[in-house]
PLY file of the C-alpha trace (Angstrom):
ply
format ascii 1.0
element vertex 92
property float x
property float y
property float z
element edge 91
property int vertex1
property int vertex2
end_header
-8.82 -18.90 24.54
-10.46 -19.79 21.88
-8.85 -19.76 18.18
-9.92 -16.43 16.61
-12.14 -16.13 13.81
-9.89 -15.01 10.43
-12.07 -12.52 8.96
-14.38 -11.00 11.76
-16.83 -8.29 11.07
-15.64 -5.17 12.90
-17.23 -2.80 14.81
-17.19 1.08 14.08
-14.10 1.97 16.45
-12.02 -0.87 18.31
-11.87 -1.09 22.21
-9.90 1.36 24.16
-9.68 -1.07 27.12
-6.84 -1.17 29.36
-7.10 -4.70 29.47
-7.73 -7.45 26.37
-11.39 -7.57 25.91
-13.12 -10.34 24.28
-13.66 -8.35 21.46
-9.52 -8.09 21.00
-9.39 -11.92 21.20
-11.97 -12.31 18.23
-10.04 -9.80 16.21
-6.48 -11.02 16.94
-5.90 -11.76 13.37
-7.35 -8.38 11.98
-5.06 -6.94 14.17
-2.28 -9.02 12.69
-2.87 -8.07 9.60
-3.47 -4.47 9.90
0.12 -4.54 11.50
1.62 -6.85 8.37
-0.07 -3.72 6.21
1.52 -1.22 7.77
4.57 -2.85 7.90
4.46 -3.62 4.22
3.59 0.40 3.52
0.12 -0.64 1.95
-2.49 1.89 1.73
-4.84 2.46 4.21
-7.60 2.69 1.83
-7.25 -0.73 0.40
-6.40 -2.01 3.86
-9.93 -0.73 5.04
-11.46 -2.72 1.88
-9.86 -5.76 1.95
-8.93 -6.25 6.40
-11.89 -4.22 7.47
-14.59 -4.62 4.69
-15.41 -0.67 4.89
-15.39 0.82 1.42
-13.63 4.23 1.63
-15.14 5.55 -1.35
-18.48 5.38 -0.20
-17.86 5.67 3.55
-14.75 7.59 4.13
-15.21 8.69 7.80
-16.17 5.34 9.01
-13.46 3.71 7.24
-10.44 6.01 8.59
-12.22 6.12 12.06
-12.77 2.16 11.56
-8.75 1.93 10.11
-7.30 4.05 12.52
-9.03 2.92 16.03
-8.03 -1.03 14.87
-4.65 0.39 13.86
-4.04 2.27 16.97
-5.51 -1.12 18.98
-3.33 -3.67 17.23
-0.84 -1.48 18.12
-1.38 -1.78 21.87
-2.00 -5.30 21.70
1.50 -5.87 20.12
3.49 -3.50 22.86
1.43 -5.03 26.27
-2.00 -6.03 25.76
-0.20 -9.68 24.69
0.51 -9.82 28.17
-3.47 -10.59 28.71
-2.69 -13.14 26.08
-0.24 -15.28 27.63
-1.98 -15.26 31.11
-4.67 -17.52 28.92
-6.72 -14.45 27.38
-10.02 -12.44 28.97
-11.68 -14.37 31.96
-14.98 -13.54 29.64
0 1
1 2
2 3
3 4
4 5
5 6
6 7
7 8
8 9
9 10
10 11
11 12
12 13
13 14
14 15
15 16
16 17
17 18
18 19
19 20
20 21
21 22
22 23
23 24
24 25
25 26
26 27
27 28
28 29
29 30
30 31
31 32
32 33
33 34
34 35
35 36
36 37
37 38
38 39
39 40
40 41
41 42
42 43
43 44
44 45
45 46
46 47
47 48
48 49
49 50
50 51
51 52
52 53
53 54
54 55
55 56
56 57
57 58
58 59
59 60
60 61
61 62
62 63
63 64
64 65
65 66
66 67
67 68
68 69
69 70
70 71
71 72
72 73
73 74
74 75
75 76
76 77
77 78
78 79
79 80
80 81
81 82
82 83
83 84
84 85
85 86
86 87
87 88
88 89
89 90
90 91
């Protein structure tokens, strides 16, 4: 696995696959930032703007959907998907 970018663009929705994807590998830093923000009790709108680069004032539904799906994916990786990382990441 290569070093993930620090601030990549995000898709409308994070993957929902049962295995780690190349998108996940590219967005590991994003996922960790989301988990840190949640642990700190940060407002989701601020996180969407700063971490996901989606303005919730201009695109509220898109921002909320992206935030929710990426945070859920981050939690899945922290709970289960890390196993794929320990095995060397995706095969792609």
